[in-house]
N, C-alpha and C positions, 0 to 999 in steps of 0.2 A: 349674495357673494359677488364680488367683482370678478370679471372675466380673467384678470391677471392672477388672482388667487387660485382659480380653478386650473388655469394653464400651468402655474407653478407646481401645484399639487400633482397634476398629471405627469409632468416632466420628472418630478422627484420620484414618483411611483415607478415610472418606466426605468429610471436609472437604477433604482434599488432592485427591481426585477432582473435587469440585465446583469448586475453585479452578482446576485445570488445564482443565476443560471450559469454564469461564467465560472464561478468557483466550483460548481458541481462537476465540471468537465476537466478540471486540472488534475494532473498526475504527479505523484511524488517521484523523485529521481530514484533509479535503481540503487544508487549508493546510499541514499537515505533509508530506503527500505531494508537494505542489508544491515546498516548500522542499528536500526531499530530492532531487527531480529536478533543480532548478536548481543545487544544490550540485555534483552529479555532472556535469551537462551543461556547467557553466561551465568545466570542465577542457578541453573541446574546442570549445565554441561561445562566441561573444560574445552573450549574451542581452540583447536590448533590451526585451523585453516577454514576459509569460507569463500564462496563464489556466488555470483548472481548473473543471470542473462540480462542484457540491457534492453532487449526488445520485449514489449508487453505481448501477452497472448490472451486470447479469449478461451475460456474453459468453463466447465461445469463442476462445481464442488457441492456435493450433497444435492444434486439435481437443480442447483441454482446457478445462473450465469454470472461469471466474474471475469474481470480483466485482471490478470495476475503477472507477477514476475516469478520465474522459476529460479531456484538456486539450491545450494547445498552447503554443508559444513562438516568438518571432521571433529570428533570428540575423542579425547584420549581417555581410555578406560583401562586401568590396570596394565599400563604399558602397551596396549594395542589400540589401534584407531578404529572407531566405529563411524561410518559415514551416514549422514542423513540428507534427505532431499526435502525441500519445502516449497509451498506455494504461498505467496504473500499478495494480498490485495494491492493493486497498483495505485489506488486512489487514497487509501488510508494507512497502508503498511501493516494491516492486521494479518496475523498468521492464520491461514485457512487450512493448511494440511502439513503434517510433518511425518515422514516415514523413514525408518532405518533401512539402509540398503546393504 
């Protein structure tokens, strides 16, 4: 192999590795996380209001470390409101915990 081919392959591999590692550390916005949650939750709940904290927090869910957004929503049930609080994974938007309050 020519030295240029080896150099080009090494640079391409380094660029691909950098891109993959950079993607792993990106966070979704709190607004996107809230919209994802509301979209899924609206299949089961009648959402009348929702909120989310814009700062990410480190916490443990089922004894596993996660970076999360905390939030909540209100659900109208037979004329009265039921309030729920949730934890959403900050990198994927996956619902990790949902509790009625």
